[in-house]
N, C-alpha and C positions, 0 to 999 in steps of 0.2 A: 461782842457788837451787838449794838440793839439795831431791830428796826425801822428804817425810816421811811415816813406816812405821810403825803401830803390828803389833806382833807378838803375836798371839793364840795361845795352845797352852797345856794343862794342865803339859807337860813344862819344868820350870826350865831341863834339858839343853838341850831342844830352841829353847826361847827365849834361851838362851845361845850355840849355834850359829848363828842366824840372824842375831841381833843383830852377832854380829862377821862373818858372812859379808857381809852388808848394807852394814856400815861400811867395807867394804875399799878402796874405790877415792875414799870422799871427799864424790862426789854423790848419796848416800842417807844420812839421817840416820833411826835410829831413835828415835823420840821417847817412846815407853813401850811395856811390855808389860802384858798382861792375861793370867791362868791361867784364864778361863774368860769366857762373853759376856756376865753380868751386871758384871762388871769393862769387860769391855771395851766396854760400851752407854755407861757413863759418861766413858770416856777419850775414849771417838770424840768426844763433845760438848766436852772438854775442850781436848781437842791439835787437832781438825781436822784428822787425818792425809789426805794424798794417795791413802795406799796401804795397806791392811788384808792381812798374811797371815794368814789362818785355818786351824785343825783344824779335822776333824770331830768326833772324839769327846772329848767335854769336860763335865765335870761341868756341874751345873746347868741347863745349855740344853745340847740337840745342836745343833752349828755349823752345821747343815742349815736348821734352824728360825730361827738366830738372820742367817744370811743371806736368807732369805725377808724376815725382818722390816727386816732393815735396806735389802734394796733396794726395799722399799714405802715405806718410812717417811724412809731417810735415802742415797738412794744415792750409793754408794762404791766403787772400785773394789778388788775383791778377788782377792789370789793364794791358793789353798786349797794348803795341805802337807799330802799324802795319802798314807797307807799304800797301794801298791800290790800288795796283794792281791785276788783274786776282789770280796770284798765292799767294799774299799776305791775298786778301779775303778768299780762303780756308783755307791757314794755321790757320788765325784766327777764322775760324768757327770749324775748330778740339781745338782748346785751349779753345773756351767756350766748347765745348763737354766734354773735359779733368777736366773743373773747373773754369776757369776761371771767376771773375763775370762780366767783360764789357772790352771795347776794344777804342782807340782813333787811329784816321789815324797820323799816322806822320808826321810833319810837312817838307815841300820842303826841297831843300838843300840850295835854296836859304833863305830862313825862311820869306820870306815876304809877307804880306798879310793875315794874317793870325793868328798873334801870339797871339794876345788877347783874340781869338775867342778859339783857342787850348787851353789856357792857363786857360779859364774859362770852359772848356769842361772838362778837365782831372782833375781840382778840384774839380768839381762835381762828378766826377766818381770815386774817391777816395775818397771823403766822403760817398759815396753810399758805396762803398767797405769796407769802416770802421765799417758801422755799419749790415754787410751781415752775415748770419749764415755758412761760410763756414765749420767751423768746426763740427758742429752740423748736417749739411749735410751728411758730411763725415762719422760721427757715425751712422747716420741712415743707410746710404748705406753699410755699414757693417753688418749690423745687420737685414736686411729689408728683407723680403721673397716677393717673386715675387706672385703681386695680378693677380687674374682671369681675361683676358679680359673679356670684352662682347663679346658674342656670336652674339646675333641678333640682330637686331631693325626692324624688320617684324611687330610688333605692333605697330609702329608709324605711323601715318597717313602722307600720302604724301602731297608735299607740304610743310614740315617742317623744320626748320634751326636750326643751331647750331652755336654760336658766340664766339669768344673767343679775350682775351685781356691780351697781358703780355709786360715785359717791359726788365728790369736786371733781368738776372739769365732764361730769358724765354727759351731759346733757348734747356736745356735740358728739361724743365718744358713743354712746348707744346712740345716735342717729346713724353715725358711719356703718356700724356694725349692721342694724336692720335695714340700711338702705340696701346692703350686698345680698341679704337672703332672697332665698328662691319665693315665686308666689306658692308653691306647693311644700313650703315647709311643715316642719309642727309645730304645735302652738311654743308661743314666747313667753314667758313672765319675767319679768323685771323688777327689780327692786333697787328703785333711786332713790336716794338720801332727798327729800323735801316734805317740806311741810305742808298741813291741809292747803287745799285751793291753788298750790302751784300743779298737782299732780296731774289731774284733769286739763290742766291749760297745756300741759306738757304733752300729755296723749293725744292732744288734739292737734297740737300743731305736729307732731310726729305723724298722725293722721294723713295732715294735708302734704307731709314729704316725701313718705317713701309708699311701694306699692301695697305694702301689706295695709290689712286694718287694726287700728289701733287704740285700745281704750282703756279707761281706769278700771280694775279689776273691783267687781262687786261682790258680794257672798254668794256662793253658789251655782256661780256661772261659769257652765261647762267652757271646757278648753278647748277651742274648733280648731284644725290645721289654717295654715296663714294668717292666723290672730294673732297680734301682742297684745299681753294684760300688763298692766302697769300699777304697781303696788299703789295704794292709795294712802296718800302724805297723812301721818298721825295713827294709820293701822299697818300692823303686820298680813303680810301674803304667806300663805301654806296651799299648798296642793296636796288635794285628794284622790282616792280612786273608789266611788261611790258604783256597785254590780257594775263594772267598768268600764265608767266614764268619768273621766279627770275632769275635775273643778274647783276652780277657785277656794280656799277658805280663807274671809277676812275677818280681822279679831283687833280687838283693842286691848291687848294686854299687856305687859310690860314693858318698858325698853329692853332690849338687847344689843349688847357691846356699845350701849350709850344713845342707841336709834330705835326707832318708830315709822317705817320699816325699816327692816334690818336685813341683809343677804344673808346672815347665819342662818336665822329661822327663815326664809324660804330654802335655802340649800340644802337647811336636814331635812325638812321636810321631801324634796324634792330625792335625796338619796333613800329615806325609807319608804319611798311610794314608789318611786320608780326605777332605782336599782340601776343594774345595764343600759336602759332603755332612755337614759338622759345624757347629754353635755351640758356643760356649764363654762360659762365667763366670767371673771372678776377684772374690773378693768379701773381705771383710774380712781382715787379719792385717798384722802388722810384718815390715817387711823388703821387697825385691823379686823373689821366687819367685814365679815364674808370668809376668811382665811380658814376658820373653822368646820364652818358649813362646806365649805367647797372640798377640802380634804375628806370630809365624811361622802361626801359624791363620790370621790375620787377610790375610796377603797370600799365604797359600795358598785366598781365597777365604769362609773362614768368616765367619760374622758373628761379633760378640764383642761384649760387654757387662760395664762393671764396676760395682761398688756403688757408690753415691754416697755423698759422704762425709757427708750429712746422717743415710743409714741404716748407714753402718759402725761397728762398734765401736773399730775401729782404721782409721783411712784411710793405710796403708801400701803395700800391695800394689795395691790398685785405682790409687791416686796413683799409683805410677810406672808402671801401664800406661796410663795416661791421657796421661801426660807422653811418652811415647815412640810413643806413635800406635798403640798394641796392641787399644785398644778403638774399636767404630763409634758407642758412646754408654755413658753412665753410668745407672742407673737405680736408685730405690728398691728395696729389697730385698724386698718383696712385690710386685713389679711384673717380677721378671727372669723368671720362669718363662714370662708372657704372651710377653714379648720374645723371650724363647729360640726359644720356639714359630713367632710371627709372624716372627724373624728368618730362618729356611730357606725363607720365600717371597721375602726383599729378599736373599741372600744373594749373588746375583749382584752387587749393585750396591757390594758392602761390598770388593771385590776391591780 
């Protein structure tokens, strides 16, 4: 059965480009297009699409306002088609926080030099969106009680580390985990699949929203307690120990598991450098990146957690990790911070 898509964009050219790109492989059907949110609202009711692609800047109603209403009234998987300017980056981050599954960068006005890559990317992300649990997440959010944040990590030995990997849906999942971490927690390193420019804005948004200090990782940056280090888009993040000081290593070597940054690269370095003095979590995302790396962490004696199917927007990466024995246990996203902190006390049993 084909995936039904509604394309929403005020540009007739972009609507045509998207329609052609999406239909290329035959498993995606563009059932309709709309030039503004007012028309889109009517067509969503008529056509019941599996996925909506959505522009931000449109007449009659801003795409973010429309997305907010859609997620509240009729939760539907949405892939944003964004301009990759500084302003576009900020708006796209807001869209992900509002419930969009993922985003792609809009092709340039000349449409040259990247249509094949753009088409492949939008098809991949629409397929991921089609199997995402947007409706389930919305239902959970409407009934969930607020979990208690962890208040202290004082019992954790100095020199410990927390590693997190995430992809599709990870903007909200990472925020939920970090927001429940105590201010005195060990350093946290995060590999979130994002392109260049977006990770800096992601770190800035998190820094505004949570108690911990969040920053984009740079090469040789020391890892300090109560700080979060986000892998830079287009670069791998590793951890190294130089004369007893934990530091970030940021490199632009080849893609691993199809990604850069890769959670496999981060987790594997943590396994090698930290052994039992680390804990790790793999969160929502399509594919298998991070599973093998997290398994190496567990085999090195680290305590590991996977996001549960019930709370994952896309149960891909955590599913593979569970299947290959990379995680000690699975947990709802709201409980993962507590599991990681308490996991330091149980890590010997996880080896």
